[in-house]
Every structure is written in structure tokens, then in C-alpha cells.
Phi, psi and omega in degrees: 000173182277346178233151185224144175279128178066032189269344186300309182297321181295319180290321177300322177294316182296324184285353176287350178102171182290152178275130180303148184304325185281352180265127180301142178292132179290155178293160177300133181293144175268117185248123184260351181269135180251103184225164176249108181262126174256122183252129180239149171241128187228137172253137182235131180227154177271188184300332182267007178083010181276146177299140173249110193245007186243024181280151178255167179303322182291348179279352183254142172234127189236134183230138172241123185050038176083358182258128180298136181245147174276126179281118184261334178232138179214123179221142170219088183205166181278078182277147178299152186230147167266111183258142166234121176266117183256108191245123179289128176238027176292167186303326181289351181268000189306312183278350184264341187299323178302317178292321179295319178298316178300317181295318179297321178297318180296322177299316178298319181291330181274355183274174176299135181302337181264005177301146174260120188241126175245155175239132174239113177264149179208146163223250172292331182238174180247130184234111174301130185267334178231148182297147178280087183246116183296348180251004179289152179201162175075180186275008185304126173085007182298315181303310182293323182296322179282321187285344186282351179251125180290154177271104181198160175086200187258200192232101177265064186297314183295319178299320181293319179294319177300318179296318179297319178297321178293321182294312182292334177296336180265001186285176187282325189255148182288334178276123190232137185221138170247135171241113186253123178240118184209157179242016181201168175280165181289136175216017185213004187276153168275333175284149173260166178301321179297325178297312184292321178300316180294318178300321179294323180287338177271351183255157173270359186292142173264131183250125172251137181234141175237108181261103179264062188282148168275124184298342180264003181280115182291342181267354178297135182220075184299337181296331181293307182290329176296319180294314181298320178293312184297319184287338181259001179090010178266203179223152176247134182236142178226081185296141177287330180237141179302325181295345179282351183298322180296318179297321179294318179297322176296319177298317180298314180300318179293320180297315181297321185284343184250008182287154169272145174244125181232144178225143177217157179262116183281130173255016183296130181263005177299142186298151177300142181095351178267150180282136178242121184279149180234138172227126181239126183238142176233135177220138178214132182305130177081356183271347184075193181288130181249141177254123180250129177245119175208180182292152183277347179166191183200165173246122178279145182225151177283348183237073183298147180255000000 
């Protein structure tokens, strides 16, 4: 989920970086404070779309349901990420998978060396492409993980996204990202769009989507992936050429590595299970109008993931 009880100390520990292999792992911290931490990842750009990387905590104003919040955590560094690559293997992807595999490999290479990367392949069913190893990291094995599943069958897109959200929730790092690459709308899932939307709102994960749709495909539904990306603070891409997928993956890796991380303790008394809206504003003298991209809100839960 997007909020955790007693999570501030744990996240501060996680952001110190990985522990060297020769150093014994410290015991789990004993946390006596019971708080609700909301963690946000934000990208900031100027009028020309350029990254703005020199902002201070005092340059941000954060609101939940219209109420100003005190920012308790503030980071702007290349912190490790738990990545899940969600790759479509339906029959229409057969000729596209080589380009998608190359793009996914480039994304892994452009990411933080300590990132934890999982692959989720899907057609009618969902197939984990890499083992769920809490100590795995980097792009090792991405090619084989994508290539071992044939491109055939239909498109269980919602099931795959649900699986990816569950997978990153079990990952090593608190910063979580899904990159979804698909060429069609869902036609085989047991999950509904409402299920996946709610899971995304309960998660802190940022979702990026790459829709390599055929304009003549009657099942293509770009509004779905655009909505999931927008509501979680990610971006949706619809390349005109398949070859542009690699450039987009490089952009995603750069965006993830340059984001600001902010945390605040919510005092919202709205009942659990209700949606809480978020608005994040940035202002800096001489910077002009700034555009901030982050999630639009979240659903708090009594059973954080």
C-alpha cells in the first residue's frame, strides 16, 4: 500500500543503500512509533520540459484533500528501485518482441546498478520471467527472461499488472516502478479494470506504459494505460515506430533516477478504503512556472503491502 505503520525509520534505513556482502545484515529495527507515512515520487520540469534538479524541500507545497501537509522526508538522489517489467506475449507481439527485448535490456542498463528488476510475461496467463529473489539486482537475465515465453494467445493485461504490483510490494526497495509494454487491450483477464485501478491506488508504485498499438486493432484501448500511468505519477507513451521503444525506455530510466522523493504523515480522518487526493506544487525564484508530476492520490488500507 502507499502508507505504512512505523515506516519512517525503515525507509531511512533502506535509503542508506545496500549492505556490502561481507558485512553481516543488521537485525530488523524495533520501531515503537505508530505513524502513517505517505511516500511520493515526483518529477519536476520547466516550461520547456527540462528536468529541474536543484529544488529544496522548502520549494514544495503538498496538499492532501486540500489540507497543507508537513513534508517529513525529502530526498533527491539516485536511490535504488524495485522494477517490474510487464511484457505482452500475445500472438500479435510475435514480430515485435525482439525490439521490445532490446528496449528492456537498455532500460536495465540505464538504471541504477543496485536496482532490483523482475520480469512478468503474459498472454492468456501470467508467467514470472525472473525468480522472486529479494537480493537480485541489475539487468542480468532480462533477454532470457523475456525470450523463454512464446508469443501466442490473447492478452491478460489486467492480470499481469496486478501480478506486477504484488511482486514489487515484496521487493527490496521502497521505491517501486512498473513498466508495462503491450500492443492491445485486455481480452483474457480475471481481474477487471476497477480491480487494477484500486490496486494501483493502494500501492506506492509508479506505472509507466508503452502502448505499441496497431491503429486497426478494435481491442486497443489507450485510455486505460494512459489512466493508470497518469493516476500513479508515471507516463504513457504511444510510439509511432516500434524502434522508438528503446528511446522511451531510456527516458523512463532517466526519469526514475532524477525524481524527488517526499514523505509526509497523514492526519486525514477519512475512513480507510476511501480515496485521498494529493496535490504537489513546486515554486522556485527565477525558475518560472514548474510542472510537477506525481500520483493524484491513494487509498489507505489497514493491511499495507
